[in-house]
Steps between C-alpha positions, in 0.01 A plus 500: 500500500362177351713196580547227241335177609707182506387174347818294547541474878809336649466301822880492529617850404768581247691721746566177691543259208770715341731394785495148355555603140763627261479831316506488121405769249323715762288206624522245783498128419486199729516123472184308586437142609142385440457210741163397358634447146861442613620760251765775515489825308626855510267800491458867577389552861197694377368170358493304826310492832197690376139451397266733320268686738625285788405749774284760330309503173526790258150609602603540866688770689806270518566586865699180568722539196572864589591411858736225386672734256559749781669250733710364210627851427601549865655152527729514197769747622504347847552146378774619263667660801475174697646303208792740504571528874390147601421610855154535657640707786597777258141552391285762669182405685296655217688293243440178696135600530470520120670161458255350752210651307629370168553148640151507652347591165714246315398230743130541417480647148592198286307247296591249771284685753205493264549130430506437874168681543344282233651182642371587848143528371539182295626294792239646736229393257647151462528450876178662622285527187250231607434689824431834331168643389452550128521877537831476687635258241415752230675771698818293528486410130453868419811588700704285261406700192765718340357840590409397856855375556640826365287707738583279800868525414480878475339517844794304644747735332322796660582352842874526432568714810421202724755284317754784493486562877560132573787477252669797667485317835667183372874432488679606181810319374692605190666221301816595310576251224877465449474191279498495120145363505235777484176516695186453291159660532154406374142603424436457875826639641408528869533131585332407829646207689487330839668168574301464823170316475248680721224240450204531531560866415663659197866603512526770231367804681711804587446430871571126483793362696788421264355694206742619228466716188777481241522790256787513248596859420768439237723210389732596786276597792179371655286592799366255755222631724431254778360424846704670774421231755669222304774696324593760764866392525570528127704803385340764273734403216608161364790464258444202270805322362355150463298446181267264687360798689418666168335177386262521796391849396456385141295204618250730673457715189438205269283310745272791594485670162166479326668407174806710409848542648723789387879533491768721352669201335393188313576214736190330638638147543402496867144616421462229236620241748249621761209462258619157389526375859178663618258546206219626726670839537453574130120503519386868506155384613620277783375525857628806685362419845357208694165548671488270801 
């Protein structure tokens, strides 16, 4: 059987985005905040978080795109179950395994990952370029080209099992939002955060002390996956009744999005305020890392 090849390839899948949408005339629609242009609009979820031939071209086997479609299909019924029961302990080990796999893929499959790869090469060249041979300079410059970045990104995605195994070993906390203020998501929904400065080393690795990943699942629940050493005493479930706790989750989505934040309702006053107070976060080409 010949499979139809896909040109429009989502880096945040529709099976996930529909949780932050409303259903109208057999289609799912969401509200979008564009932090670069500071604009708000409503659109069908099929029109967001995608690029043409992002992983695989039409001339290729499309192995990455096929793999992502498979995990999305497995993830959808499980995440709908979690939205309904709101209890991680009622999931089977196999169901948790699929969530871990989905989060691992989502962590590394976005445009943000590709931008980080490019920024890493750019900063490396700026810092060490004068010490490099001409051939090595050309190699680094070549790594910043569109097709080279795509292939490097695909190689990272193929190493998903390493990310998945580490995610499974971290502490999982389910947030239950009891306020009237919904969680938001974004074009980079697995927001990585660590308030501890581990200078001179980085602090955003899965094995770093104090590391946190914040992943909104719906307007009413979110998953925090974090370092057991620092957060061991926290319970596996947190009931949120203070809107300020929701604001923190929203902050992470806006701050670490590449460009777009998504919500099931049109109220982005907080996002607009964030951009006004900190204009640097609206630059989609801003620095992702710091090479010391």
